[in-house]
KEDREN-681893 format. One line per 10 residues: number of its first residue (from 0); their letters; for each residue x, y, z of C-alpha. Coordinates in nm, 2 decimals. Last residue first. Layout:
BEGIN
NUM	a	X/Y/Z ~ ...
***
This chain:
BEGIN
208	wdihtaiwga	9.19/11.54/9.31 ~ 8.95/11.58/9.62 ~ 8.59/11.52/9.54 ~ 8.52/11.23/9.71 ~ 8.68/11.25/10.01 ~ 8.64/11.58/10.10 ~ 8.24/11.50/10.02 ~ 8.31/11.26/10.32 ~ 8.44/11.45/10.55 ~ 8.22/11.76/10.49
198	lgdedgaapl	7.93/11.48/10.58 ~ 8.08/11.32/10.89 ~ 8.12/11.72/11.04 ~ 7.77/11.80/10.96 ~ 7.66/11.47/11.11 ~ 7.27/11.62/11.11 ~ 7.15/11.33/10.83 ~ 7.36/11.04/10.91 ~ 7.69/11.00/10.70 ~ 7.69/10.85/10.38
188	gpgcalptys	7.93/10.51/10.42 ~ 8.22/10.51/10.48 ~ 8.52/10.67/10.17 ~ 8.63/10.58/9.80 ~ 8.39/10.32/9.78 ~ 8.11/10.53/9.68 ~ 8.33/10.54/9.33 ~ 8.39/10.90/9.17 ~ 8.23/11.11/8.95 ~ 8.27/11.49/9.06
178	lqlhtlygyp	8.07/11.79/8.86 ~ 8.31/12.09/8.92 ~ 8.32/12.44/9.02 ~ 8.69/12.45/9.05 ~ 8.84/12.67/9.31 ~ 9.15/12.89/9.21 ~ 9.44/12.97/9.40 ~ 9.65/12.65/9.40 ~ 9.76/12.73/9.05 ~ 9.87/12.38/8.85
168	gtdaapglil	9.77/12.26/9.05 ~ 9.54/12.16/9.37 ~ 9.28/12.40/9.31 ~ 8.97/12.29/9.62 ~ 8.66/12.17/9.47 ~ 8.33/12.36/9.46 ~ 7.99/12.21/9.39 ~ 7.84/11.92/9.26 ~ 7.88/11.50/9.37 ~ 7.79/11.23/9.16
158	ahtptrwirh	7.85/10.94/9.41 ~ 7.91/10.61/9.26 ~ 7.84/10.24/9.28 ~ 7.46/10.20/9.29 ~ 7.41/10.55/9.18 ~ 7.42/10.81/9.46 ~ 7.32/11.22/9.39 ~ 7.46/11.51/9.63 ~ 7.46/11.91/9.61 ~ 7.72/12.10/9.73
148	tlapgavmad	7.67/12.49/9.81 ~ 7.92/12.73/9.83 ~ 8.11/12.87/10.12 ~ 8.33/13.18/9.99 ~ 8.67/13.16/9.89 ~ 8.94/12.86/9.97 ~ 8.83/12.51/9.94 ~ 8.76/12.21/10.14 ~ 8.91/12.32/10.46 ~ 8.73/12.68/10.44
138	sslatreppt	8.38/12.44/10.43 ~ 8.13/12.38/10.18 ~ 7.77/12.46/10.22 ~ 7.58/12.13/10.27 ~ 7.30/11.98/10.02 ~ 7.17/11.58/10.04 ~ 6.99/11.33/9.80 ~ 6.99/11.59/9.48 ~ 6.69/11.57/9.27 ~ 6.58/11.27/9.10
128	glhetvaqaa	6.52/11.21/8.72 ~ 6.84/11.16/8.68 ~ 6.89/11.38/8.35 ~ 6.68/11.67/8.49 ~ 6.83/11.62/8.84 ~ 7.22/11.69/8.69 ~ 7.03/11.98/8.44 ~ 6.90/12.17/8.75 ~ 7.21/12.12/8.96 ~ 7.41/12.32/8.66
118	qalvvecdqd	7.20/12.55/8.70 ~ 7.17/12.66/9.06 ~ 7.57/12.58/9.06 ~ 7.55/12.88/8.82 ~ 7.30/13.09/9.02 ~ 7.51/13.02/9.32 ~ 7.85/13.14/9.17 ~ 7.67/13.44/9.09 ~ 7.53/13.47/9.45 ~ 7.88/13.44/9.58
108	tcmrrggwgp	7.92/13.75/9.38 ~ 8.15/13.79/9.05 ~ 8.37/14.09/8.93 ~ 8.43/13.99/8.65 ~ 8.26/13.81/8.40 ~ 8.44/13.52/8.22 ~ 8.33/13.28/7.90 ~ 8.41/12.93/7.80 ~ 8.25/12.71/7.55 ~ 8.56/12.73/7.33
98	qqawhdmldy	8.84/12.87/7.56 ~ 8.88/13.27/7.58 ~ 8.78/13.22/7.91 ~ 9.04/13.06/8.05 ~ 9.34/13.27/7.85 ~ 9.15/13.56/8.09 ~ 9.15/13.34/8.38 ~ 9.56/13.28/8.31 ~ 9.61/13.69/8.25 ~ 9.36/13.73/8.56
88	lwpgntmred	9.55/13.53/8.78 ~ 9.91/13.70/8.68 ~ 9.81/14.04/8.83 ~ 9.57/13.91/9.10 ~ 9.81/13.69/9.30 ~ 9.95/13.96/9.53 ~ 9.64/14.19/9.50 ~ 9.90/14.41/9.76 ~ 9.56/14.59/9.93 ~ 9.45/14.23/10.03
78	dpdlpylqgf	9.13/14.29/10.20 ~ 8.91/14.28/9.88 ~ 9.03/13.90/9.93 ~ 8.98/13.79/9.59 ~ 8.83/13.44/9.54 ~ 8.92/13.33/9.15 ~ 8.63/13.09/9.03 ~ 8.65/12.87/8.80 ~ 8.35/12.68/8.62 ~ 8.31/12.39/8.45
68	vlfhradpng	8.52/12.13/8.56 ~ 8.43/11.72/8.53 ~ 8.61/11.53/8.77 ~ 8.60/11.19/8.73 ~ 8.74/10.93/9.02 ~ 8.88/10.60/8.88 ~ 8.79/10.26/9.00 ~ 8.55/10.19/8.74 ~ 8.79/10.22/8.45 ~ 8.63/10.16/8.10
58	fpnlddtglv	8.79/10.53/7.94 ~ 8.96/10.79/8.11 ~ 9.32/10.67/8.03 ~ 9.55/10.88/8.23 ~ 9.36/10.76/8.56 ~ 9.36/10.99/8.84 ~ 9.11/11.22/8.62 ~ 9.01/11.54/8.56 ~ 8.78/11.66/8.29 ~ 8.78/12.00/8.14
48	hgggthfaec	8.46/12.11/7.97 ~ 8.45/12.28/7.65 ~ 8.19/12.04/7.50 ~ 8.49/11.83/7.30 ~ 8.66/11.77/7.63 ~ 9.01/11.95/7.72 ~ 9.14/11.67/7.91 ~ 9.34/11.65/8.22 ~ 9.71/11.66/8.35 ~ 9.76/11.90/8.55
38	vldamswgrg	9.46/12.22/8.46 ~ 9.50/12.47/8.24 ~ 9.73/12.27/7.96 ~ 9.44/12.08/7.90 ~ 9.48/11.73/7.65 ~ 9.24/11.71/7.38 ~ 8.96/11.57/7.29 ~ 8.70/11.65/6.99 ~ 8.51/11.30/7.03 ~ 8.71/11.10/6.73
28	rlkadiaddd	9.06/11.26/6.82 ~ 9.01/11.13/7.18 ~ 8.91/10.77/7.06 ~ 9.18/10.79/6.81 ~ 9.45/10.86/7.06 ~ 9.31/10.58/7.31 ~ 9.34/10.37/7.04 ~ 9.71/10.42/6.98 ~ 9.81/10.40/7.32 ~ 9.69/10.03/7.35
18	clrpetplal	9.50/9.94/7.67 ~ 9.14/10.05/7.55 ~ 8.87/9.93/7.82 ~ 8.55/9.94/7.67 ~ 8.30/10.23/7.85 ~ 8.13/10.12/8.22 ~ 8.33/10.41/8.37 ~ 8.29/10.68/8.12 ~ 7.93/10.64/8.07 ~ 7.86/10.88/8.39
8	letiaaatm	8.02/11.17/8.19 ~ 7.94/11.14/7.83 ~ 7.54/11.17/7.94 ~ 7.66/11.45/8.23 ~ 7.83/11.62/7.87 ~ 7.52/11.55/7.64 ~ 7.25/11.66/7.93 ~ 7.45/12.03/7.95 ~ 7.66/12.21/8.19
***
């Protein structure tokens, strides 16, 4: 996660809205972006990240949700002797690792993932000039695999959430490590401190693809 990627992400909702397909395509090419075939209906950014959005035009829509994926985790179950998904998922993840700006590591521990998230959190903190407002561990209801840390920042209009997210397609077995930038209006206000169930629901509402 880089300062440039964070700056680009936070600017997307306020950029001029382009309604002409040719103009959108020209802007994508100018930024070095392309369509990503590794995640459904997403973009491969010039910085090597994958950007998912619920608007196929990622520019100038303050109501759209944006999800910047900078890591992928396959939560292997060591008790699954069949390794049902391992063979074909490993090939796909090797494909990920070969993309510009990506690399691969096998096997990884929960702590390895937390180190990646902590490094990304430092970049966000430096960009915003403030540490996370709240932190929480992910639950089984949010993502498959190990419990990893969510960190939350808020702007006057948006929630910025760093942490794991479920892979809702095309594979369904991976966990995204992502930075979500979504309107606060996606859900009710941030629950009070100590309301862990309420906070888990609030996070899920804002990070769900």
